[in-house]
C-alpha distance (Angstrom), angle and dihedral (degrees) to the residues before:
residue distance angle dihedral
M1 . . .
W2 3.79 . .
F3 3.76 121.2 .
K4 3.74 134.1 -179.6
M5 3.80 118.8 -121.4
H6 3.76 122.0 -142.0
P7 3.84 108.5 -97.6
W8 3.81 92.4 -119.5
V9 3.83 99.2 53.0
F10 3.80 99.9 82.4
P11 3.84 95.9 38.1
A12 3.82 89.4 49.5
I13 3.79 91.6 52.8
I14 3.82 93.8 46.9
G15 3.82 91.5 43.6
G16 3.80 91.1 49.2
I17 3.78 90.2 53.3
G18 3.82 88.9 48.9
F19 3.80 92.3 52.3
L20 3.81 89.3 47.6
Y21 3.81 89.8 55.9
L22 3.80 90.7 47.4
I23 3.80 91.6 52.5
L24 3.81 92.2 46.7
N25 3.82 91.8 50.1
I26 3.80 92.0 49.4
A27 3.81 90.0 48.0
A28 3.82 89.2 51.0
I29 3.81 90.5 53.1
I30 3.80 92.5 48.9
E31 3.81 92.2 47.9
T32 3.81 91.2 47.5
K33 3.81 90.2 52.9
K34 3.82 89.7 51.4
I35 3.81 92.3 49.5
Q36 3.80 93.7 46.4
S37 3.80 93.0 47.0
K38 3.81 87.3 62.8
G39 3.80 90.1 58.6
S40 3.80 100.0 -97.3
D41 3.78 122.2 132.4
H42 3.82 93.9 -150.2
H43 3.77 122.1 112.8
I44 3.78 138.3 -169.4
S45 3.76 112.2 -130.9
G46 3.75 126.2 -146.0
I47 3.78 128.7 -158.6
P48 3.80 107.9 -93.5
F49 3.82 120.1 -137.0
L50 3.83 94.5 -1.4
G51 3.80 96.0 107.8
G52 3.79 91.9 44.1
I53 3.79 92.5 48.6
H54 3.80 91.2 51.4
L55 3.80 91.4 49.2
F56 3.80 90.9 48.1
I57 3.80 92.6 51.2
A58 3.81 91.4 45.7
G59 3.80 89.9 51.7
I60 3.79 93.8 48.0
I61 3.82 94.4 50.8
S62 3.81 94.5 41.7
P63 3.81 122.1 94.2
I64 3.83 89.8 -113.4
K65 3.81 104.6 60.0
W66 3.82 97.8 -170.9
L67 3.82 88.3 71.7
A68 3.81 85.7 81.1
I69 3.81 86.0 79.5
L70 3.82 87.4 74.4
C71 3.80 87.1 80.4
V72 3.82 88.0 83.4
L73 3.82 88.0 71.4
D74 3.80 86.7 80.7
F75 3.80 106.6 99.2
T76 3.82 92.6 -149.1
F77 3.81 88.0 66.2
W78 3.80 88.7 62.7
W79 3.81 93.2 41.8
F80 3.80 88.5 52.9
L81 3.81 91.6 52.7
Y82 3.80 89.7 45.3
G83 3.81 90.1 53.7
I84 3.79 95.8 45.3
F85 3.79 97.9 46.5
D86 3.80 92.6 34.5
I87 3.77 95.5 -137.2
G88 3.77 109.6 -158.4
V89 3.80 96.2 42.7
K90 3.78 89.1 114.5
D91 3.80 91.1 66.0
D92 3.81 91.5 48.0
V93 3.80 92.8 49.3
E94 3.80 92.1 48.2
S95 3.81 91.8 50.6
E96 3.82 90.8 49.0
I97 3.81 90.7 51.2
E98 3.81 90.4 50.1
Q99 3.83 90.8 50.0
K100 3.80 91.4 50.6
E101 3.80 90.7 49.1
D102 3.81 90.1 51.4
I103 3.79 90.7 50.9
I104 3.80 92.1 49.8
K105 3.82 92.2 50.9
């Protein structure tokens, strides 16, 4: 017996799993901040990109393709871009220039 599934069933399941991973990663970050605020150097690690990948796949296989953009809700996506483009280098370079100017004077 062959039956046809509603087009939203599988994307909803995959997207739900993706949101679950996002929530667990955010909870891991919050718990790590609590632990480290008490002076410990331990951390709880999440699974980077997994929630975003699930949301991307769910968006691609859904009837509304633009839902794949929801993958940017994963914070590791932004951390990855931050690491690649090294945002904040401008402040470091400016402080180094100021230090060199102080040494020269």
